[in-house]
N, C-alpha and C positions, 0 to 999 in steps of 0.2 A: 218797807218799800225796798225795791231792788231793781237793778238794770237787767236787761235781757240781751244777750249777744249771740248772734249766729254767724259762724265763719265757715264758708264753703259747704253749707249743709245741703245734702242730697237725700232724696227718698226714692228708692227704686223698688218697684214691685215685680218680683219674678213671675214668669208665666210660662205656659207651654210653648209659646213662640218667643218673640222678642220681648225682653224685659221693658216695663213701662216706667219711665222716669217722671214721677209726679212733681218733684221739686228738684231743681237743677242748679246747684252752686249758689245758694242764697247767702248773701252777706247782709246783715242787718244789726244795727246797734240801737236798742230802745233805751233811752236814758231813764235814770231814776225819776219817777213821778210823771213821766211823759205818757200821753195818750196817742197811740199809734194805731192806724186803721189799715188793715190789709183789704184791698178791694180788687175785684176782677170778675170775669164771667165764670160760670160753672166749669169746674174741671181745671182751673188755672193753678191750683196748688195751695190756695190760701188756707182752707180748713185743715189740710194735711200739715201745713206749717204750724198752725195753732195746736193741733193734736200732738205734734212732736214737742212743742213747748210744755204741754201738760204731761207728757210721758205716756200718752195713750198710743203713740206710734213710735217705733224705734227709728233711729237715725242711721241711714246707710253709710254716709260719709260726712265728715266735717265735725265741728264741735258746737255745742249749745251750752251757754253759761247763764246762770241766774245769779246775779251779784258777782262774786269772785270765784264761784264754785262751778266747775264743769259738771253738768248733770246728765250727760249722755246715758249713763248706766244707773242713775238714781231712780228709785221707784216713784210713781206719781204721788203717793201719800207723803213722801219725804221732801217734796220740792217746795212746799208751802205756797202753792198756787191754788186759785179757786176758779172753776170754769162754769160759765152760764151757757146752757145749750139752747138750741132752737126749740127743742121739745122741753117743756117745763119739768117733766119727770117728777111730779109731786105724788106723794103717797095719798091715794084717794080717801083712805080711812082715817087719816090724821088731820088735825087742825093746822092752820097756818103756823101757829106757834110751834107745834110738834115737828112739822116739816123743817122749820128753820133750826130747831134744837137737835134734830136727830143725830147729825154727825158729831156734834159736841158731846152728846151722851155716849156715843161709841168710843170717844177718846177719854171718857171717864173724867170729864171736867167737873168740878164742884157745882152743885145745883144752883147755888147763888150766882156764880160766875156765868153759868149758862143763861139764867134769867136776865142778868144785866146785859149780856151781849144781845140777846134776842130783842129785848125791849128797846135798846139803843138803836139797833138796826131798823126796827119798826118805826121808831121816831124819825130817823133819817129818811126813810122811804114813805113817810106820811101814811102809814097803814096800821097804826096802833089799834084802831077799832075793828080791824079784820082778823086779829090773832085767834079768835075763837071759832072762826068759820072754816069749813072744810072746802076743798077745791071746787066741788060741784056748786057751792054757794058763791063762788067768786067769778068775776068777769075775766076775760083773757088778759086784760091789762093788770088786774089785781093778782092773777096767778103769776104773771111775770114778775111782779114786785116780790112775791114770796120766793120765787127762784133767785132773784137778786139778793134778797135777805139771807137766804141759805148760804150764798157765797160770802156775803158781807160778814156774817158772824164768825167766820173762820179767821178773820183778820190776816189775810194772806199778804205776801210780799208783792204778788202780781195777780191782777184779775184778767181772765181770758174770756172773751165773749164770742161765741160762734153763731152768728146771724140770729141774735136773740129776739129780734122784733119782726121777723118775717111772717109769723103767724097772726099778727095783729092787723086790724084795718088801718087805713091811711091816717085817720085822726088820732088813733091810739099810738101809732108809730111816732108821730110828731111829739105827742105828750111824753112818751117814754124816752125819746131822744133827749128831751129837756131834762128829765129826771137823771139820766145817766151822766149827762154833762154836769149837772149840779153836784152829783155825788163825787165826780172827779175833782171838781173845784174844792169841795169841802174836805175830802179825804186826802187828796194829793197822792193817791196810790198809783203805781205803774199799771197801765191798762193797755191791753192789745185786743183789738176788736176786728172781727171778720164780717164782711158784708159784700153783697153783689150790688147794693144800692149806692150809686155814686152820691146821691143827696145826703145819705147818712155819713158817708166818708167825708164829704166837704164840710158838714156842719159839726162833726164830733172831733175829728183828729187834729192834734197839734201838727202831725205829719201824716201823710198817707203814702202807702206803698202800693203801687199799681202793678198787678201781676197778670201774666198771660203765658200759657204753655209751660208753667212751672218756673218761669224766670221773672225776675224783677225788671219792669220796664222803666220805672221812675220812682224815686223817693224824694219828696219835698213837702213844703207846706201846701195846704189846699189851694191857696190863691196862686202860688207859683206853678203848680201842676196845671191849673186851669189856664193861666195866662201864657205859660211857655212850655207846652207839652213837648216831651222829649222825642216823640215819634207820632206817626199817624194813628197807631193803635190808641195811645193815650188821648190824642186829640178827639178821636171818634167815640171813646168810651166815657170820658169825663165831660160833663156838661149835659144839660137837658133844656132844649134840644142840643145835640152834639155839634161840634165844629163842622162847618161845611168844608169838604175836601174836593178840590177841583183839579183834575189832571190836565197837564199842559206842558209847554216848552218855553224856554227863555230865548229871546232873539239875541243875536250878536250885536256888537257896537258899543260905543261909549255910554249910551243911555238905553240899556236893554229894556225890553217889554216882556211881560208874561202874557202868553197867548194860550187860552184854554183850547183843549181838543174840541173840535167842532166849531170853533170861532165865536163861542158865546161871550167870552170875556177877553178884553185886551186891556192890560193895566201897566203903567210905568212901574218899574221895580223901585222899591224904597231906596233912598240914597245910601243908607247904612249897609245894605245888602248887595249893592251893585257889583262890587269886586267878587264876592263869593259866588253870586249867580252868573256873572259874566263868564266865569270859569266853567260853568255848566251849559253854556250856550248850545242849543241843539239837542241836549239830553233831557230826558223826562224829569219834570219836577211836579210837585203838588202844592197848590195854593191852599192854605187854610185860613178861614175867616169865621169868627163866631157870629151867630145870628144877630146879636146886638150891634155888630159892626157893619151890617147891611142896611141901607136906607133907600127911600125913594129919592131919585135924583131931583134936585130942585133948581129952578131958574135956568141959567145957561149951563148948568153942570151936565157933563156927558155921563150917560149911564148905559149899562148893558141891558138890552131888551130881553125880558123873561116873561113867559106866559104863566099866569096865576092858575095853579091846579087845585089848591085847597086853601081855605081860610079857616083858622081856628080863633074865634074871638074868646079871650080868656078874662075879659073884664079889664084888668090892669094892663093888658098888652094884646097885640094881634100877631099871631104866628101865621106867616104867609109861606106856603110851599109853592115854589115856582120851578120852571124848567126851560132850557133852551140848548139847542145843539147837543143833545144827549147828556147835558149836565143838569143836576138837580141842586136846588138851593133853598135854604130856609132863612127867612128874614123875620126878626123880632121888631115889629113896628109899634108906634103909639096907637092906642085904641081908636083914635079918630081918623086914622089913615084912610084915604079914599082909594080903595082897590076893589075890583069886582072879579068874581070867578070867571075865568076864561079870557080876560083881557090881557094885553101885553103892556107891561109897565117897565120904565127904565129904573134899574137898580144900581146904586153906587156903593162903593166900599170905602170904609174909613182907612186911610193909609196907615195910621198908627196901629190898626188891628190886624194887619196882614202877617201871616206866618208862612214860611216856605219850607218844604221838606224835599229831601232827595228822592227822586222817583225810584231808584234802585234799592237803597238801604232803608228808605222810609223814615230816616232820622231827620230831625229839625236842622235846618241850615242856619248857622250863626254868622255874624259879621266876620268872624275869623275863618269862615269857610268850613 
């Protein structure tokens, strides 16, 4: 096992016009034995970062260390890392056993040690009965287990995963997520995992690194990123459905209100944020509220009138898509909630679930301002 440390890492691709900066000033410290997930949309720089860790991409600026050794100029084969790709890249004419043993044979390890490593990996991956089968005889999930086993037998210091589950169907993805999480618990090896799927990031990572445009937007535990997003990008990317973002202004005075553009929502500002938001009176702010913090107003409670545009009954919950005054909102309601398509319903917001962002910088506003 080993730590992975990136300091000021940049990746710049030259071109006939302006050079393209794929990764811009990345600072990241992955602790020994930690599971860190890089997550973001296509083109955000997450796979490029992983490939720099593996040595498959050169580093334009900055330093990359594995353990105590700077590896900027170290060949991939000498870094003692193992990478699992989106494409399983199995040799079709070889059995699962031979696919897993191939790299060990190239390294001229003793046959007995190779056999021990392959069979131990197969045991960990629960695929002992598949070792004599060729890839065409395996399902997608089974082929992915072989690819994992091929990395596992190398006994690397660091495992690198580049969207390894994206070719699997939804049920298999959930199953393989469990297997990868179990492997990490049993092996305790440092793992860095790349995905665009925020559900994978939330369920697998000890910490997640949210990236956009080659830059890190936030690094924290999954629940911290979900509960206190650093900016509107993180708020809108993490969560399914994502956080509702409502543009508006804050009124002046000792007890300021948030007033949504179009007048759809008027809310008192939470006490803890009054000072910070009062300093922004008249300037654009963005209200963020998770769908689970939106409910039907009950009894004498005042609510904001929204028209129901779409209802998604999902069994354990009801997702209601509504709009008013040019603002759109998603509410996560109990399955028995009485709402009808096209009707106007009063929606209320849980004060403890409100987050505010600066309208210009798009950064979260804290009690310190």
